[in-house]
C-alpha positions as CSV (number, residue, x, y, z in Angstrom):
1,X,-32.0,-20.0,11.2
2,X,-30.6,-19.6,7.7
3,X,-30.9,-22.7,5.3
4,X,-28.1,-23.4,2.9
5,X,-27.9,-26.0,0.1
6,X,-24.6,-27.9,0.4
7,X,-23.1,-29.4,-2.6
8,X,-21.4,-32.8,-2.6
9,X,-17.9,-31.4,-2.3
10,X,-16.8,-29.2,0.4
11,X,-13.2,-28.1,1.4
12,X,-11.9,-30.7,-1.0
13,X,-13.6,-33.6,0.8
14,X,-16.8,-35.7,0.2
15,X,-19.7,-34.6,2.0
16,X,-22.4,-37.2,2.7
17,X,-25.7,-36.4,1.4
18,X,-27.3,-36.7,4.8
19,X,-25.5,-33.5,5.7
20,X,-26.9,-31.8,2.7
21,X,-30.2,-31.1,4.3
22,X,-31.2,-27.8,6.1
23,X,-28.2,-26.4,8.1
24,X,-28.1,-24.2,11.1
25,X,-26.4,-20.8,10.9
26,X,-23.1,-21.1,9.1
27,X,-19.8,-20.8,10.8
28,X,-17.8,-17.6,9.6
29,X,-14.2,-17.3,9.4
30,X,-12.9,-13.8,8.7
31,X,-9.2,-14.4,7.9
32,X,-7.4,-10.9,7.8
33,X,-3.7,-10.5,7.0
34,X,-1.7,-7.4,8.1
35,X,0.1,-5.4,5.5
36,X,-0.1,-8.1,2.9
37,X,0.1,-6.6,-0.7
38,X,-2.2,-7.9,-3.5
39,X,0.9,-9.6,-5.2
40,X,2.5,-11.1,-2.1
41,X,1.0,-14.4,-3.0
42,X,1.4,-17.2,-5.7
43,X,-2.2,-16.6,-6.4
44,X,-2.5,-14.2,-9.7
45,X,-4.8,-11.3,-9.0
46,X,-3.7,-9.4,-12.1
47,X,-5.3,-10.3,-15.4
48,X,-5.2,-13.9,-14.2
49,X,-1.6,-14.2,-15.1
50,X,1.3,-15.0,-12.8
51,X,3.6,-11.9,-12.3
52,X,7.2,-12.0,-11.2
53,X,6.2,-11.2,-7.7
54,X,3.6,-14.1,-7.7
55,X,6.6,-16.4,-8.5
56,X,8.5,-15.1,-5.4
57,X,6.1,-16.3,-2.9
58,X,4.8,-19.9,-2.1
59,X,1.2,-19.9,-0.9
60,X,-0.4,-23.2,-1.8
61,X,-3.2,-22.9,0.5
62,X,-4.2,-19.5,-1.0
63,X,-4.1,-21.4,-4.3
64,X,-6.4,-24.0,-2.9
65,X,-8.9,-21.5,-1.6
66,X,-8.9,-19.9,-4.9
67,X,-9.8,-22.9,-6.7
68,X,-12.4,-23.7,-4.2
69,X,-14.3,-20.3,-4.3
70,X,-14.4,-16.7,-5.8
71,X,-11.3,-14.6,-6.2
72,X,-12.0,-10.9,-6.2
73,X,-9.7,-8.8,-8.5
74,X,-11.0,-5.4,-7.4
75,X,-10.9,-5.6,-3.5
76,X,-9.9,-2.6,-1.7
77,X,-9.2,-1.3,2.0
78,X,-7.8,1.8,3.6
79,X,-4.2,2.5,3.1
80,X,-3.6,2.2,6.8
81,X,-4.4,-0.4,9.4
82,X,-6.7,1.2,12.1
83,X,-9.0,2.8,9.5
84,X,-9.6,-0.5,7.8
85,X,-10.3,-2.4,11.0
86,X,-12.7,0.3,12.2
87,X,-14.6,0.1,8.9
88,X,-14.9,-3.8,9.2
89,X,-16.2,-3.5,12.7
90,X,-18.5,-0.7,12.0
91,X,-19.6,-0.9,8.4
92,X,-18.7,2.9,8.2
93,X,-16.5,4.6,5.5
94,X,-13.3,6.2,7.1
95,X,-14.8,9.6,6.3
96,X,-17.7,8.9,8.6
97,X,-15.9,7.2,11.6
98,X,-13.0,9.5,11.3
99,X,-10.4,7.0,12.7
100,X,-8.4,8.0,9.8
101,X,-4.8,7.2,10.9
102,X,-3.5,4.5,13.1
103,X,-4.1,4.5,16.9
104,X,-2.2,3.4,19.9
105,X,-1.9,5.6,23.1
106,X,-4.7,7.6,24.7
107,X,-5.1,11.0,23.5
108,X,-2.1,10.8,21.3
109,X,-2.0,11.6,17.6
110,X,0.1,9.6,15.4
111,X,0.5,12.1,12.6
112,X,3.7,13.7,11.2
113,X,4.2,17.4,11.5
114,X,3.7,19.8,8.6
115,X,4.8,23.3,8.2
116,X,2.1,23.9,5.5
117,X,-1.2,22.4,6.7
118,X,-2.9,22.1,10.0
119,X,-4.3,18.7,10.3
120,X,-8.1,18.4,11.3
121,X,-9.2,16.7,14.5
122,X,-9.7,13.0,14.0
123,X,-10.6,10.1,16.2
124,X,-7.3,9.0,17.4
125,X,-8.9,7.1,20.5
126,X,-10.6,4.8,17.8
127,X,-13.9,3.1,17.9
128,X,-15.7,2.3,21.2
129,X,-18.7,0.1,22.2
130,X,-22.1,1.7,22.0
131,X,-22.4,2.1,25.8
132,X,-19.5,4.6,25.7
133,X,-21.2,7.1,23.3
134,X,-20.4,10.5,24.2
135,X,-18.0,9.5,27.2
136,X,-14.7,9.3,25.3
137,X,-13.3,12.2,23.5
138,X,-11.9,11.8,19.8
139,X,-13.6,8.5,19.3
140,X,-16.7,7.0,17.6
141,X,-19.1,4.8,19.4
142,X,-20.5,1.9,17.3
143,X,-22.6,-1.1,17.4
144,X,-19.9,-3.6,16.5
145,X,-20.3,-6.4,14.0
146,X,-19.3,-9.1,16.6
147,X,-21.7,-7.9,19.0
148,X,-24.7,-8.2,16.6
149,X,-23.5,-11.8,15.8
150,X,-23.2,-12.6,19.4
151,X,-26.7,-11.3,20.1
152,X,-28.0,-13.6,17.3
153,X,-26.5,-16.9,18.7
154,X,-22.9,-16.9,17.6
155,X,-19.8,-17.6,19.6
156,X,-17.6,-14.7,18.6
157,X,-13.8,-15.4,18.6
158,X,-11.1,-12.8,18.3
159,X,-7.6,-14.0,17.5
160,X,-4.6,-11.8,16.9
161,X,-4.3,-8.1,16.0
162,X,-7.1,-5.8,17.2
163,X,-5.8,-2.2,16.7
164,X,-9.2,-0.4,16.7
165,X,-9.0,1.5,20.0
166,X,-6.4,3.5,21.9
167,X,-4.7,1.9,25.0
168,X,-6.7,2.1,28.3
169,X,-10.0,2.7,26.4
170,X,-12.7,0.1,26.3
171,X,-12.4,-0.3,22.6
172,X,-8.9,-1.4,22.9
173,X,-10.1,-4.8,24.5
174,X,-12.0,-7.1,21.9
175,X,-14.0,-8.6,24.8
176,X,-15.7,-5.1,25.1
177,X,-16.5,-5.1,21.3
178,X,-18.7,-8.3,21.1
179,X,-16.1,-11.1,21.2
180,X,-16.8,-13.7,23.7
181,X,-13.2,-14.9,23.3
182,X,-10.1,-12.6,22.9
183,X,-6.9,-14.2,22.1
184,X,-3.8,-11.8,22.0
185,X,-5.8,-8.8,20.8
186,X,-5.1,-5.2,22.1
187,X,-4.2,-1.6,21.4
188,X,-0.9,-2.5,19.6
189,X,-0.8,-2.5,15.8
190,X,2.3,-4.8,15.5
191,X,4.0,-7.5,17.6
192,X,7.1,-6.5,19.6
193,X,8.5,-9.8,18.4
194,X,7.2,-12.9,16.6
195,X,9.4,-15.1,18.8
196,X,8.2,-17.1,21.7
197,X,11.8,-17.1,22.9
198,X,11.5,-13.3,23.2
199,X,8.1,-13.7,24.9
200,X,6.5,-11.9,21.7
201,X,8.0,-8.5,22.7
202,X,7.4,-8.5,26.5
203,X,8.5,-5.2,27.8
204,X,7.8,-3.1,24.7
205,X,4.7,-1.1,24.1
206,X,4.0,-3.5,21.2
207,X,4.1,-6.6,23.4
208,X,1.5,-9.2,22.4
209,X,-0.4,-10.3,25.6
210,X,-2.5,-13.4,26.2
211,X,0.0,-16.0,24.9
212,X,2.0,-16.3,28.1
213,X,1.9,-20.0,28.1
214,X,4.2,-20.1,25.1
215,X,6.7,-17.6,26.6
216,X,10.1,-19.0,26.2
217,X,9.1,-21.6,23.7
218,X,10.7,-21.8,20.3
219,X,7.5,-21.1,18.5
220,X,6.4,-18.4,16.0
221,X,3.5,-16.0,16.8
222,X,1.7,-17.0,13.6
223,X,1.7,-20.7,14.7
224,X,0.8,-19.9,18.2
225,X,-2.4,-18.0,17.1
226,X,-3.4,-20.6,14.7
227,X,-3.2,-23.4,17.5
228,X,-5.3,-21.2,19.8
229,X,-7.8,-20.3,16.9
230,X,-8.2,-24.0,16.2
231,X,-8.7,-24.9,19.7
232,X,-11.5,-22.4,20.1
233,X,-13.2,-23.7,16.9
234,X,-13.3,-27.1,18.4
235,X,-14.9,-25.8,21.5
236,X,-17.4,-24.1,19.6
237,X,-18.3,-27.2,17.8
238,X,-18.3,-29.0,21.2
239,X,-20.9,-26.4,22.4
240,X,-23.0,-26.9,19.3
241,X,-22.9,-23.2,18.7
242,X,-22.2,-21.4,15.3
243,X,-18.9,-19.4,15.5
244,X,-17.5,-16.2,14.0
245,X,-13.7,-16.6,14.0
246,X,-11.9,-13.2,13.3
247,X,-8.7,-14.8,12.4
248,X,-6.7,-11.4,12.5
249,X,-3.0,-12.1,12.1
250,X,-0.1,-9.8,13.0
251,X,1.7,-11.3,10.1
252,X,2.9,-10.0,7.7
253,X,3.6,-6.7,9.5
254,X,7.2,-5.9,10.6
255,X,9.4,-6.6,12.4
256,X,10.7,-9.3,9.9
257,X,11.9,-11.8,12.5
258,X,13.2,-15.1,11.1
259,X,10.5,-17.8,10.9
260,X,13.1,-20.7,10.8
261,X,10.5,-23.0,9.3
262,X,10.7,-21.3,6.0
263,X,13.6,-18.7,5.6
264,X,15.9,-21.4,4.3
265,X,14.2,-21.7,1.2
266,X,14.2,-18.0,0.4
267,X,17.7,-16.8,1.6
268,X,19.9,-15.8,-1.2
269,X,17.4,-17.1,-3.9
270,X,17.4,-15.2,-7.3
271,X,14.4,-13.1,-7.8
272,X,13.0,-12.4,-11.3
273,X,11.5,-9.1,-10.0
274,X,14.6,-7.7,-8.4
275,X,17.0,-9.3,-11.0
276,X,19.2,-10.1,-8.0
277,X,19.4,-12.5,-4.9
278,X,16.8,-11.7,-2.3
279,X,18.5,-10.1,0.7
280,X,18.0,-11.1,4.3
281,X,14.8,-8.8,4.9
282,X,13.1,-10.0,1.7
283,X,13.8,-13.6,2.6
284,X,12.3,-13.2,6.0
285,X,9.3,-11.3,4.6
286,X,8.6,-14.1,2.2
287,X,9.0,-16.6,5.1
288,X,6.3,-14.4,7.0
289,X,4.0,-14.8,4.0
290,X,4.4,-18.5,3.9
291,X,3.8,-18.9,7.6
292,X,0.6,-16.9,7.2
293,X,-0.4,-19.3,4.3
294,X,0.4,-22.4,6.5
295,X,-2.0,-20.9,9.1
296,X,-4.7,-20.8,6.5
297,X,-3.9,-24.3,5.6
298,X,-4.0,-25.6,9.2
299,X,-7.4,-24.2,9.4
300,X,-8.6,-25.6,6.1
301,X,-7.1,-29.1,7.3
302,X,-9.2,-29.0,10.5
303,X,-12.3,-28.4,8.3
304,X,-11.4,-31.1,5.9
305,X,-10.9,-33.5,8.9
306,X,-14.4,-32.5,10.1
307,X,-16.6,-32.5,7.0
308,X,-19.8,-31.9,8.9
309,X,-18.2,-28.6,10.0
310,X,-16.6,-27.8,6.7
311,X,-20.1,-28.2,5.0
312,X,-21.3,-25.3,6.9
313,X,-18.3,-23.0,7.2
314,X,-17.7,-19.8,5.2
315,X,-14.2,-18.6,4.8
316,X,-13.3,-15.0,3.8
317,X,-9.7,-13.8,3.0
318,X,-8.7,-10.2,2.9
319,X,-5.7,-7.9,3.8
320,X,-6.1,-4.6,5.7
321,X,-3.9,-2.3,3.4
322,X,-1.4,-2.4,0.6
323,X,1.9,-4.1,1.0
324,X,4.8,-2.0,2.4
325,X,6.3,-0.2,-0.5
326,X,9.3,1.5,0.9
327,X,12.8,0.3,0.5
328,X,13.8,1.1,4.1
329,X,12.3,-2.3,4.9
330,X,11.6,-3.9,1.5
331,X,14.1,-4.7,-1.3
332,X,13.9,-3.0,-4.6
333,X,13.0,0.5,-5.9
334,X,10.6,2.2,-3.4
335,X,7.0,2.3,-4.7
336,X,7.7,0.5,-7.8
337,X,9.0,-3.3,-7.1
338,X,7.2,-4.1,-3.8
339,X,3.5,-4.1,-5.3
340,X,4.4,-4.3,-9.0
341,X,2.6,-3.7,-11.4
342,X,0.7,-1.2,-9.1
343,X,2.5,1.9,-7.9
344,X,3.1,2.9,-4.2
345,X,2.3,0.9,-1.1
346,X,1.0,1.1,2.3
347,X,-0.1,4.7,3.1
348,X,-0.3,5.7,-0.5
349,X,-3.3,6.7,-2.5
350,X,-2.1,4.6,-5.5
351,X,-3.4,1.1,-6.1
352,X,-0.3,-0.4,-4.4
353,X,-1.4,1.3,-1.2
354,X,-5.2,0.1,-1.3
355,X,-5.7,-3.0,-3.6
356,X,-5.9,-6.2,-1.7
357,X,-5.9,-10.0,-2.3
358,X,-9.5,-11.3,-1.5
359,X,-11.1,-14.5,-1.7
360,X,-14.5,-16.1,-0.5
361,X,-15.6,-19.7,-0.2
362,X,-19.2,-20.4,0.8
363,X,-20.2,-24.3,0.5
364,X,-23.1,-24.6,-1.7
365,X,-23.1,-20.9,-2.9
366,X,-19.8,-19.8,-4.5
367,X,-18.9,-21.7,-7.8
368,X,-15.3,-23.2,-7.8
369,X,-12.4,-21.3,-9.5
370,X,-14.4,-18.2,-10.1
371,X,-13.1,-14.8,-10.7
372,X,-15.2,-11.7,-10.0
373,X,-14.4,-8.1,-10.8
374,X,-17.0,-6.5,-8.5
375,X,-15.4,-3.7,-6.6
376,X,-15.5,-4.4,-2.9
377,X,-14.2,-2.1,0.0
378,X,-13.6,-3.2,3.5
379,X,-16.8,-1.7,5.0
380,X,-18.7,-3.8,2.6
381,X,-17.9,-7.1,4.7
382,X,-20.2,-5.8,7.7
383,X,-23.6,-6.2,5.9
384,X,-22.2,-9.1,3.9
385,X,-21.3,-11.1,6.9
386,X,-24.5,-10.4,8.6
387,X,-26.5,-11.5,5.4
388,X,-24.4,-14.6,5.5
389,X,-25.3,-15.3,9.0
390,X,-28.9,-14.8,8.2
391,X,-29.2,-11.8,10.4
392,X,-31.7,-9.7,8.7
393,X,-33.1,-7.5,11.4
394,X,-30.5,-5.5,13.4
395,X,-30.1,-2.1,14.6
396,X,-26.9,0.0,14.9
397,X,-26.2,3.5,16.4
398,X,-24.1,4.1,13.5
399,X,-25.2,4.8,9.9
400,X,-23.7,1.9,7.6
401,X,-21.9,2.9,4.4
402,X,-21.1,-0.7,3.3
403,X,-23.1,-2.7,0.7
404,X,-23.4,-6.5,0.8
405,X,-21.7,-8.3,-2.1
406,X,-23.7,-11.6,-1.4
407,X,-25.4,-11.2,-4.9
408,X,-21.9,-11.2,-6.6
409,X,-20.9,-14.2,-4.6
410,X,-24.0,-16.1,-5.6
411,X,-23.6,-15.0,-9.3
412,X,-19.8,-15.1,-9.5
413,X,-19.7,-11.6,-11.2
414,X,-20.1,-7.9,-10.7
415,X,-23.7,-7.2,-9.7
416,X,-23.0,-3.5,-9.0
417,X,-21.0,-2.1,-11.7
418,X,-21.6,1.5,-10.9
419,X,-20.3,1.2,-7.4
420,X,-17.9,3.9,-6.4
421,X,-15.2,3.4,-3.9
422,X,-14.0,6.4,-1.7
423,X,-10.9,6.9,0.5
424,X,-10.3,9.7,3.0
425,X,-7.0,10.4,4.6
426,X,-6.6,13.9,5.8
427,X,-3.6,12.9,7.9
428,X,0.0,12.5,7.5
429,X,1.6,9.0,7.7
430,X,4.7,8.6,9.7
431,X,7.1,6.9,7.1
432,X,7.1,9.2,4.2
433,X,5.3,12.4,2.9
434,X,6.3,12.0,-0.8
435,X,3.3,13.6,-2.3
436,X,4.2,12.6,-5.8
437,X,3.9,8.9,-4.8
438,X,0.6,9.4,-3.3
439,X,1.4,10.0,0.4
440,X,0.4,12.9,2.6
441,X,-3.1,14.1,3.1
442,X,-5.3,13.0,0.3
443,X,-9.0,11.9,-0.7
444,X,-9.8,9.7,-3.7
445,X,-12.5,8.1,-5.6
446,X,-12.6,5.1,-8.0
447,X,-15.5,4.9,-10.4
448,X,-15.6,2.6,-13.3
449,X,-11.8,2.4,-14.6
450,X,-11.0,6.0,-13.3
451,X,-9.2,6.7,-10.1
452,X,-9.0,10.4,-9.1
453,X,-6.7,11.4,-6.4
454,X,-6.8,14.8,-4.6
455,X,-3.8,16.0,-2.5
456,X,-5.2,18.4,0.0
457,X,-2.0,20.4,0.5
458,X,-1.3,21.2,-3.1
459,X,-4.9,21.2,-4.3
460,X,-3.6,18.9,-7.3
461,X,-6.2,16.5,-8.9
462,X,-4.6,13.5,-10.7
463,X,-6.7,11.2,-12.9
464,X,-5.7,7.5,-13.8
465,X,-7.4,4.8,-15.9
466,X,-6.4,1.7,-13.8
467,X,-7.7,-0.7,-16.3
468,X,-5.2,0.6,-19.0
469,X,-2.5,1.8,-16.6
470,X,-2.5,-0.1,-13.3
471,X,0.8,1.4,-12.5
472,X,-0.8,4.8,-12.7
473,X,2.0,6.4,-14.7
474,X,-0.1,8.4,-17.0
475,X,-2.0,11.3,-15.5
476,X,-5.0,12.0,-17.6
477,X,-6.3,15.2,-15.9
478,X,-5.3,17.6,-18.5
479,X,-6.6,15.5,-21.3
480,X,-9.9,14.7,-19.5
481,X,-11.2,17.7,-17.9
482,X,-14.8,16.8,-17.9
483,X,-14.0,13.4,-16.3
484,X,-12.0,15.2,-13.6
485,X,-15.0,17.6,-13.0
486,X,-17.4,14.6,-12.7
487,X,-15.5,12.6,-10.2
488,X,-14.4,15.8,-8.2
489,X,-18.0,16.5,-7.7
490,X,-18.9,12.9,-6.7
491,X,-16.1,12.7,-4.3
492,X,-17.0,16.1,-2.7
493,X,-20.6,15.3,-2.4
494,X,-19.6,12.0,-0.7
495,X,-17.4,13.7,1.8
496,X,-19.8,16.5,2.6
497,X,-22.6,14.0,3.2
498,X,-20.5,12.4,5.8
499,X,-19.3,15.7,7.3
500,X,-15.8,14.6,6.6
501,X,-13.0,16.5,8.3
502,X,-10.5,18.6,6.3
503,X,-7.1,20.1,6.9
504,X,-6.5,23.9,6.7
505,X,-3.5,25.9,5.5
506,X,-1.3,27.3,8.3
507,X,-0.7,30.7,6.4
508,X,-4.2,31.5,6.4
509,X,-6.1,29.4,8.9
510,X,-8.6,28.6,6.2
511,X,-10.0,25.0,5.6
512,X,-8.7,23.7,2.3
513,X,-11.6,23.5,-0.3
514,X,-13.3,20.4,-1.5
515,X,-12.1,19.2,-4.7
516,X,-14.9,20.5,-6.8
517,X,-14.4,23.9,-5.3
518,X,-11.0,24.3,-6.8
519,X,-12.1,23.7,-10.4
């Protein structure tokens, strides 16, 4: 079992020194938010300065967590939900597991149509447990992260959104993916409703199942999930078993149902970013964010009230993709205001689509109020969590792409400055195909300060320096041809190594070249 040295302060409370001896395996909470942009918080993630968007939101518990642990300023996920969740569960980059768009129904693609490109085959049936290898078409069988933890003594709890397997497949049920407890997780990627009075969307294909005891009650989904999660944490403590809680909120994904606990403080409030009053949608969105933050606070309160648990509990906070950036659901100029100062939003190759709010607190390991610029992408959580758990020997049927960031946590700074981050989305997202704003079929690479985006349909390569130009307004491709050539080669080699699928042109039937083949 792993031994951890505990400091005298944990979760804001004094920890008696008799608890500072050797500890058993740590409890681990992976707190994942849905569709939360990197600026949807009062915690500043850009140059450690509060932006106008930070001032819009009220997230005191995120602020508290940032003060307790390490805030990562270069954390990334995929631009769409299912690919991110499959990478977290498998440790694989999306180019390897090929669940490159969102999943829902068995054998049904979710791509938009194109008159120009033919989309490649992808794994629209999602990831599946190892026992299903070779049995389900268009899927990737894996040894899931929670299964490894379960095999090594953990009580594994899934609470909230799953969205990593198509309906009716084994992978749609978290119980088949190594979770001992499944609370409200299924194939649906959004709730039919957040309202208990509407039975959380009962009767729709996005209905949330497993919370029927709350049906008809005046309770918000975020609150119901939190109550259930804390109940299962308590049960694990009673059983004297370390727990892995995957607190996977449906919030802050649409629909923007009214959370009456918080909407009143935002409705009609003047907003600095918008230069106008917040409309009803934006008010409800801010309330969704605050409700999520209250959930985080409730979990942290439970830990504070139980210092012996707190002293041995790691808390990781992350989002699954960029915030919604389109004005069909959000207020402001599409792809400009919603994730400002980043450009774009969910589904886009630009920073607004992939940069995330990330924080980690590890008692006795992380230093309080630390900021770290280590690049981290979602598949890195797989080996990191296993290292945290003290699980050093394990086998997987899949090849792991993620790299542990434990060293950066311990040092509080970037320990792998040459790390590259790669995104692969040879698909067409459903809400927009605006290639100028980074949507459509693309692949991209980030190395150092340079972000190269390749649009498959047009063969266009764009280059941005995200340190000097986080809004990605100044395309440097013409000025820096050697940098384009260098990054195009690295991106292409990465995709080739993983046998990444590519679109083809409808006019010729030929597969579109890799980025380095067009230079």
